KERO-949278 format. One record per residue (C-alpha): residue in three letters; x, y, z. Coordinates in steps of 0.2 Angstrom, whole numbers, plus 2048, in hexadecimal, padded with zeros to 3 digits. Layout:
AlaXYZ;...
//
This chain:
Unk4B7D7C98C;Unk4BFD6A987;Unk4D0D6998D;Unk4E1D6597F;Unk4E0D50980;Unk4D2D4A972;Unk4C9D3F981;Unk4C1D34971;Unk4D4D2C96E;Unk4D9D2197B;Unk4EDD27982;Unk4EAD36975;Unk4F3D2B966;Unk4F1D2F955;Unk4EDD26948;Unk4FBD2093E;Unk501D2492E;Unk4FAD16921;Unk4EDD0F92A;Unk4DCD08923;Unk4CED14924;Unk4C0D0A92E;Unk4B1D15930;Unk4A3D1093F;Unk494D1A93D;Unk487D1794A;Unk47AD24956;Unk467D29957;Unk45BD1E94C;Unk455D2B93F;Unk467D3693F;Unk46AD3392D;Unk478D2592F;Unk471D1E91F;Unk474D2E914;Unk485D2F91C;Unk488D1E916;Unk483D22907;Unk48FD32906;Unk49DD2690B;Unk497D188FC;Unk498D278EF;Unk4AAD2A8F4;Unk4AED198F3;Unk4AED12903;Unk4A9CFE903;Unk49CD02910;Unk48ECF491A;Unk480CF9924;Unk479CF2932;Unk489CE6933;Unk486CD9942;Unk492CDE951;Unk49ACD0952;Unk4A1CD0940;Unk4A7CE1941;Unk4BACDB944;Unk4B7CCD937;Unk4B4CDC92B;Unk4C4CE6932;Unk4D0CD6931;Unk4CACD491E;Unk4CDCE891A;Unk4DFCE7921;Unk4E2CD6917;Unk4D9CDA906;Unk4EBCE18FE;Unk4E4CEF8F5;Unk4D0CE78F0;Unk4C9CF48FF;Unk4D2D03904;Unk4C4D0A90F;Unk4B5D04919;Unk4A6D0A920;Unk49AD0492A;Unk48AD08933;Unk486CFE944;Unk477D0494F;Unk469CFE95D;Unk460CF494C;Unk46CCE5950;Unk469CDB961;Unk47BCDA966;Unk47FCEE962;Unk47ECF3975;Unk485CE797E;Unk494CDF971;Unk499CEF968;Unk4A3CFB975;Unk4B0CEB979;Unk4AFCE7964;Unk4B5CF8960;Unk4C2CF796D;Unk4C9CEB966;Unk4C9CF3955;Unk4D4D0195B;Unk4E2CF5961;Unk4E3CED94F;Unk4F3CF2946;Unk4F3CFB934;Unk4DFCFF93A;Unk4D8D1193C;Unk4C9D0E942;Unk4BED1E945;Unk4ADD1E94F;Unk4A1D2C94A;Unk48FD2D952;Unk481D3694A;Unk474D3F956;Unk465D4B956;Unk45AD56960;Unk449D4B964;Unk43FD5895D;Unk449D5594B;Unk447D4094E;Unk435D40952;Unk432D4D943;Unk43DD3E938;Unk433D3093E;Unk422D3793A;Unk42AD3D929;Unk42ED2C926;Unk41FD2192F;Unk42CD16933;Unk42DD0E946;Unk43AD11952;Unk445CFF953;Unk447CFF966;Unk431D06967;Unk42ACFD959;Unk418CFC965;Unk41AD0E96C;Unk41DD20968;Unk42ED2495F;Unk431D3096D;Unk433D2197A;Unk43FD1896E;Unk44BD2996B;Unk44AD2C97E;Unk44FD19983;Unk45BD18974;Unk465D29977;Unk466D2398B;Unk46ED12985;Unk479D19978;Unk480D24983;Unk491D18986;Unk495D16976;Unk492D2A971;Unk49FD2E97D;Unk4AAD24974;Unk4A9D2A964;Unk4B6D3295A;Unk4A9D3F953;Unk497D44959;Unk48FD4B94B;Unk47DD54950;Unk471D5493D;Unk461D5D945;Unk464D6A939;Unk46AD6492A;Unk460D5E91C;Unk463D4D912;Unk470D57905;Unk479D60913;Unk47AD4F91C;Unk483D4890D;Unk48DD5690A;Unk493D5691C;Unk49AD4391A;Unk4A0D4590B;Unk4AAD54910;Unk4AFD49920;Unk4B7D3E917;Unk4C1D46909;Unk4C6D4F918;Unk4CED42921;Unk4DCD3F914;Unk4DFD51910;Unk4E2D57923;Unk4E3D4F935;Unk4DAD5C93E;Unk4CAD62934;Unk4C1D7193E;Unk4B2D7793E;Unk4AED89944;Unk49BD89949;Unk491D9794A;Unk480D96956;Unk474DA2961;Unk474D9D972;Unk461D9F971;Unk460D8F968;Unk46BD86975;Unk47AD81975;Unk482D74966;Unk484D6396D;Unk493D5F962;Unk4A0D6E967;Unk4B1D6A96F;Unk4B4D7C972;Unk4A7D8A976;Unk4A9D9C976;Unk49CDA997A;Unk49CDBB971;Unk48CDC1978;Unk498DCD980;Unk49CDD6970;Unk493DE396B;Unk482DE1962;Unk481DE494F;Unk46ADDD952;Unk46ADEE95A;Unk46FDFA94A;Unk45FDFC940;Unk469DFA931;Unk473DE9935;Unk463DE193E;Unk460DD792D;Unk470DD4926;Unk47BDC492D;Unk48EDC5933;Unk491DBD922;Unk490DD091C;Unk49BDDD91B;Unk492DEC923;Unk490DDE934;Unk4A2DDA933;Unk4A8DEF931;Unk49CDF193F;Unk4A6DE694B;Unk4B8DE8946;Unk4B6DFB94A;Unk4B4DF795D;Unk4C4DF5964;Unk4C0DEB971;Unk4B7DE0966;Unk4C7DDF95B;Unk4D2DDA969;Unk4C5DCD96D;Unk4C4DC495E;Unk4DADC595D;Unk4DADBC96C;Unk4CEDB0967;Unk4D8DAB959;Unk4E8DAC961;Unk4E2D9D96C;Unk4DCD9495F;Unk4ECD95956;Unk4F4D90967;Unk4ECD8396A;Unk4E6D7A958;Unk4F9D72958;Unk4F5D67969;Unk4E6D60962;Unk4F0D5A954;Unk4FED5395C;Unk4F0D48967;Unk4EAD41957;Unk4D9D4B959;Unk4D1D4B947;Unk4C2D55949;Unk4C0D66954;Unk4AFD6E954;Unk4B1D8195A;Unk4A2D87960;Unk49DD9B95E;Unk48CDA1968;Unk484DB4967;Unk472DB596C;Unk46ADB095B;Unk479DA9950;Unk475DB5943;Unk482DC5944;Unk492DC4950;Unk494DB1953;Unk494DAD93F;Unk49FDBE93B;Unk4ACDB7948;Unk4ACDA693E;Unk4AFDAD92F;Unk4BDDB7934;Unk4C4DA893F;Unk4C2D9D92F;Unk4CCDAA925;Unk4DADAB935;Unk4DDD99936;Unk4DED93924;Unk4F2D91926;Unk4F0D86936;Unk4FDD78931;Unk4F6D66930;Unk4E2D6C932;Unk4D5D73928;Unk4C8D7D92C;Unk4B6D7F928;Unk4A6D8A92D;Unk494D84932;Unk487D93936;Unk479D8A941;Unk470D96944;Unk471DA3936;Unk460D9E92D;Unk455DA393F;Unk44DDB493D;
//
């Protein structure tokens, strides 16, 4: 479980109201940065792909001085540019100190299997392994980007996202930034399919009665009324869910106070189809009235049999 301060924003400072949006997209090759920047472009961002690292401060200054011609900027920077790994950390720290600028670093990643499949489908070489296998380039890039990943305001795992879902995610991400100070993602998952890498808080609900062992409920999901009724009629399960709701209602204002913009709350059961899904949906309804926050739900493993 993550602590209350947002470790990704030094000093826990919230971005000042009225600062110029300046989104920096980076991450692993093949993780979907091109689709993300197109989605932001559709929303009116001034977008630049593969901007040389040394020109980032220049573009940031121009965006602030543009006098309304450029009101929001998004750029993609990654290992395709030779000086990126050595120069980016220092340059991004400079951006965070610039007056009237609100820089946000978003890091995209995916599982090795997903990245290898994408490189295979496009038949493109990995930028760090033009004469080697994509797997070797992916391993090297993941290792070399660890320090930049640690600086990110938001880490997005695109392993299970289609191109359409990725575009929708980033379009929603941009809109949400202007609608609420904190976007809460309630992420249901199954432990048998692995822990989500981008979770801030993780809650294990495998201790609750499992609808999977009820023949009439096995093929249903936590979205079905029958599954919800099965869980709600169990008194210990109701108490568990009530206490989890109370905890989140208590802790969310702290995240808002320290300036965190995104909070991913992961709820895990065995397969990710029944208990975690039902509880995520219940929490969405329970948290809709929390001031300064917007709640959304993603069911990562609901499609697994």
